[in-house]
N, C-alpha and C positions, 0 to 999 in steps of 0.2 A: 852269369848267364852265358851259355854257349852259343856261338854263332853257328848256324846250320852249315852243313858241308856245302850245300848249294851256294850260299853266300860267300864262303871262303874261296870258291873258285869263280873268279870273275869271267863272265862271258858277255861281252858288250852286245852281242847279237841276240841275247835272250831278253825278252820283253821286260822282265822284272829285275834285271841286273842293276845294282846300285851304281855301277861304274857309268851308266848312261847319264846320270845326273851330273857327275863330275865332267864327263865328256862335253855335255851341253854347256856347262859354265865356262869351260876352258876354250871351246871352239866356237862360241858365239862370236859374232862380229866384234863386239866390244870386249869380250873376254880375251881374245887373242891380242887385240890392240893394247889393252891394259897391261898384260904380261910383257909385251915387247917394250912398252913405254917405261915400265918399272925396271927393265934390265939395266938401264943407265944409272939407277940409284933411287934414293928416297925422294918422294915428291909429295907436295901438299895437294889437296883436292883441286884447287884452282889451277895449279901448274899442270896437273894431269888433264884437266878439261881443256886447257889451251893447247896442250901437246897433241891431244887426240881430236883432230878436226871432226866436227859434225856430231859429237856425242852430247846428248842433253844431260843436264844436271841429274835428272831422275835416273836415266839409264846408267850413268857412271856410278851413282850411289848404289844402285841395285847390283851392278856387276862387281863392284868392290866388296859389297856385303857377301855375295855368293862365293867369290874367290877367297875371302877371309874365312868363311864357313868351311871351305874345303881345305884350309890350311896352306893356301898358296900365297896369300897376302897377309902381311902384318900391319895392323892399324895401331898407331900410338897417338892418344889424345893427351895434350898438355893442358894442365889446369891454369890457364891464363885467360885474360880478357884482351882482345877478342879470342874466341876459341882457336886453337892451333892443333890440327890433326895431320899426321904424316903417314904415308903408306910406303911400304917396301915389300920386296919379295922375301919369303921365308926360304930356307934351304930347299924345301920341296918345290916352291915356286920358281926358284932359279932353274931347277931341272925341267920343270914344265915349260918355262919360257924358252929354254934352249930347244926343246922339241918343236914348239910352234914356230920358232924362228927358222928352223930348217924348212918347214912348210912354206912360210911366207917368202923366204929367200928363193925357193924353187918357183913359186908363183911369179915373183918379180923377174927372175931370169927367163922364165918361159912365156912371159906376157906377150912378146911379139908373135910367137907361134899361136898362142891362144886367141889373140885378136884376129889373126889371119883366118883361123878356123871359123870364128864367130862371123866374120864378114862373109866368108864363102857360104856358110849356112844361111845367112840372112838373104844373100842374093838369090840362092836357090829357092828359098821360101817365097820371095817376091815373084820370081818367074813362075813358080807353081801356082800361086794365087792368081796371077794374071791369066794363065792358061785356063784356069777353072772358070773365070768370069766371062 
């Protein structure tokens, strides 16, 4: 089966582009954090959950499933009791983690400037609202 020429050329701005699904999986709040957490090596589910503050068991499971489906995360289940499952990045996942790491590094470095802008906008909004009342 041949892939249509339209699908061969990714265009994330196009409504029906399949790259949007991968983009959503990678750049969701939990997707980015899972990729970054797995940069340091293989983790069990419970280790990941402790490492990523605030993620629910359900959201972590869904995120890992999506990233595994995209070929970014490798899941290995060992046939032991109790069940033992480990997650790690695939070579493609290592590349993806590096890309999102650049974004998160930029955010963390720029956070003081971002917070300053947010505070300034909030003060303006409060003054505008007071003037309208």
